C-alpha positions as CSV (number, residue, x, y, z in Angstrom):
1,M,-26.0,23.3,14.5
2,D,-28.3,20.3,14.7
3,G,-28.5,19.1,18.3
4,D,-29.1,15.4,17.3
5,F,-26.0,15.4,15.2
6,R,-23.8,16.8,18.0
7,T,-25.2,14.2,20.4
8,D,-24.6,11.4,18.0
9,F,-21.1,12.7,17.2
10,V,-20.2,13.0,20.9
11,R,-21.5,9.5,21.6
12,E,-19.6,8.0,18.7
13,P,-16.5,10.1,18.2
14,G,-14.9,7.5,16.0
15,A,-17.9,7.3,13.7
16,L,-16.4,9.6,11.0
17,K,-12.9,8.2,11.1
18,H,-13.9,5.4,8.8
19,H,-14.2,7.6,5.7
20,P,-10.8,7.7,4.2
21,A,-10.1,9.6,1.0
22,L,-8.3,8.0,-2.0
23,V,-5.5,10.4,-2.9
24,L,-4.6,10.7,-6.6
25,N,-1.6,12.4,-8.1
26,A,-2.2,15.2,-10.6
27,D,-2.2,12.6,-13.4
28,Y,-5.2,10.9,-11.7
29,R,-3.2,7.8,-10.6
30,P,-3.0,6.8,-6.9
31,L,0.2,7.9,-5.3
32,S,0.7,4.3,-4.3
33,Y,-1.2,1.1,-4.6
34,Y,0.3,-0.8,-1.7
35,P,-0.3,0.6,0.7
36,L,-3.1,2.3,-1.1
37,S,-2.7,6.1,-0.8
38,L,-5.4,7.1,1.6
39,W,-5.9,10.1,3.9
40,P,-8.1,10.4,6.9
41,W,-11.2,12.5,6.1
42,Q,-9.8,15.4,8.2
43,E,-6.7,15.6,6.1
44,A,-8.7,15.6,2.9
45,I,-10.9,18.4,4.1
46,K,-7.9,20.4,5.3
47,A,-6.1,20.0,1.9
48,A,-9.3,21.0,0.1
49,W,-9.7,24.0,2.3
50,L,-6.1,25.0,1.7
51,D,-6.7,24.6,-2.1
52,R,-4.1,21.8,-2.5
53,V,-6.5,19.3,-3.9
54,D,-9.7,19.1,-6.0
55,I,-12.5,16.9,-4.6
56,I,-13.5,14.4,-7.3
57,A,-16.0,12.3,-5.3
58,E,-17.8,12.5,-1.9
59,Y,-19.4,10.3,0.7
60,D,-23.1,11.0,1.6
61,E,-22.0,11.9,5.2
62,V,-21.3,15.5,6.1
63,V,-19.3,17.4,8.7
64,R,-20.4,20.7,10.2
65,S,-18.9,23.8,11.7
66,P,-20.9,26.7,13.0
67,S,-20.9,28.3,9.5
68,V,-20.2,25.5,7.0
69,V,-21.6,22.1,6.1
70,L,-19.2,19.9,4.0
71,R,-19.7,16.5,2.4
72,I,-16.7,14.2,3.3
73,P,-14.4,13.7,0.3
74,S,-13.9,10.1,-0.9
75,V,-11.5,10.9,-3.8
76,V,-9.2,13.9,-4.0
77,V,-6.6,14.7,-6.7
78,L,-3.5,16.8,-5.9
79,K,-3.2,20.1,-7.8
80,D,0.6,19.7,-8.0
81,Y,2.2,16.6,-9.5
82,V,4.3,14.6,-7.1
83,K,7.2,12.9,-9.0
84,P,7.3,9.2,-8.1
85,Q,10.4,8.0,-6.3
86,K,12.7,6.1,-8.6
87,R,14.8,4.4,-6.0
88,V,13.1,1.6,-4.0
89,A,14.2,1.5,-0.3
90,F,15.5,-1.8,0.8
91,T,13.0,-2.6,3.6
92,R,11.4,-5.7,4.9
93,F,8.0,-4.6,3.6
94,N,9.3,-3.9,0.1
95,L,11.2,-7.2,0.1
96,F,8.0,-9.0,1.0
97,L,6.1,-7.0,-1.7
98,R,8.7,-7.9,-4.3
99,D,8.3,-11.6,-3.5
100,E,4.4,-11.2,-3.4
101,F,4.3,-12.2,0.3
102,R,5.3,-15.8,-0.5
103,C,8.1,-17.9,0.6
104,Q,10.6,-18.1,-2.3
105,Y,11.4,-21.7,-1.4
106,C,8.0,-23.4,-1.0
107,G,5.6,-20.7,-2.2
108,G,3.8,-20.7,1.1
109,K,2.1,-17.6,2.6
110,G,1.9,-16.7,6.2
111,D,4.4,-15.9,8.8
112,L,7.4,-14.7,6.7
113,T,10.9,-13.8,7.6
114,F,13.8,-13.2,5.3
115,D,16.7,-15.4,4.3
116,H,20.2,-14.8,2.9
117,V,20.5,-17.0,-0.2
118,V,24.3,-17.0,0.2
119,P,24.5,-17.2,4.0
120,R,26.2,-14.4,5.9
121,A,28.5,-17.0,7.4
122,A,29.7,-17.7,3.9
123,G,30.2,-14.0,3.0
124,G,26.7,-13.3,1.8
125,V,25.6,-9.7,2.1
126,T,22.3,-8.2,3.0
127,S,21.1,-6.8,-0.4
128,W,18.3,-7.0,-2.9
129,E,20.3,-9.6,-4.8
130,N,20.9,-11.9,-1.9
131,V,17.8,-11.8,0.4
132,V,14.4,-13.4,-0.2
133,A,11.2,-13.8,1.7
134,A,11.1,-17.2,3.5
135,C,8.7,-19.0,5.8
136,A,10.1,-20.1,9.1
137,P,10.2,-23.8,8.3
138,C,12.1,-23.2,5.1
139,N,14.4,-20.7,6.7
140,L,15.2,-23.1,9.5
141,R,15.7,-26.0,7.1
142,K,18.2,-24.0,5.0
143,G,20.0,-22.5,8.0
144,S,23.5,-21.4,7.0
145,K,23.8,-23.9,4.2
146,S,24.0,-23.1,0.5
147,L,21.0,-23.9,-1.7
148,R,22.8,-27.0,-3.0
149,Q,23.8,-28.2,0.5
150,A,20.2,-27.8,1.7
151,N,18.8,-29.4,-1.5
152,M,16.5,-26.4,-2.1
153,S,15.8,-24.1,-5.0
154,L,14.3,-20.6,-5.4
155,R,11.1,-19.9,-7.2
156,R,12.6,-16.7,-8.6
157,P,16.2,-15.3,-8.3
158,P,16.3,-12.2,-6.1
159,R,16.9,-8.9,-7.7
160,R,16.5,-5.2,-7.2
161,P,13.0,-4.2,-8.2
162,Q,12.0,-1.0,-10.0
163,A,9.5,1.4,-8.3
164,E,6.9,0.9,-11.1
165,E,7.3,-2.9,-10.7
166,L,6.4,-2.7,-7.0
167,Q,3.4,-0.5,-7.8
168,N,2.2,-3.1,-10.2
169,V,2.7,-5.9,-7.7
170,G,0.9,-3.8,-5.1
171,R,-2.3,-3.8,-7.2
172,K,-2.6,-7.5,-6.6
173,F,-3.2,-6.8,-2.9
174,P,-6.2,-4.5,-2.5
175,P,-7.1,-3.4,1.0
176,N,-10.0,-5.1,2.8
177,H,-12.3,-2.2,1.9
178,L,-12.6,-0.4,-1.4
179,H,-15.2,2.3,-1.7
180,E,-17.2,2.2,-4.9
181,S,-16.2,5.8,-5.7
182,W,-12.5,4.7,-5.9
183,M,-12.9,1.9,-8.5
184,D,-12.7,4.1,-11.6
185,F,-9.4,5.5,-10.4
186,L,-7.7,2.3,-9.2
187,Y,-7.5,0.3,-12.3
188,W,-8.2,2.8,-15.1
189,D,-4.7,2.5,-16.5
190,A,-4.8,-1.3,-16.6
191,E,-5.1,-3.0,-20.0
192,L,-8.7,-3.9,-20.9
193,D,-9.7,-7.4,-21.8
194,A,-10.5,-7.9,-25.5
């Protein structure tokens, strides 16, 4: 083992944690777009070693053991197809994703909460069809009033999203860092401009 590498690795133990691997399903599509399906480099190497994935692209950096030198995977594809979930869980994150991280009253971005369109005080339920993303000022302004009483309107009526719909919305919000080896796999199934 190279002594300089070991010294550098010990001095900067977090140096290799910034090499995530894009995880693709067996059909070469990401498992998810938002959040983007990424594994830490350790998980990618372990999955490759256990023959659960094929390595499609690699970083220039390597990791070493006493007997093996491996390039760090940047893109891996699962050998077995994982069937996408059809049902979308009703979570705050998925609600914000459905509403594209915008207040459904004013269109603003930022510190979001959620609002019951038909207030709970008036019998409104917590469901996909009655809850929207809202900024704090709009939520406060509407309070427990109806849309008509508050003189407010919705940008889009709330509804239950399909899983594929959320995946497509997620493409609009790429992470801060996209490695160049990922690009061919992130948007390959998007319609090309004529």
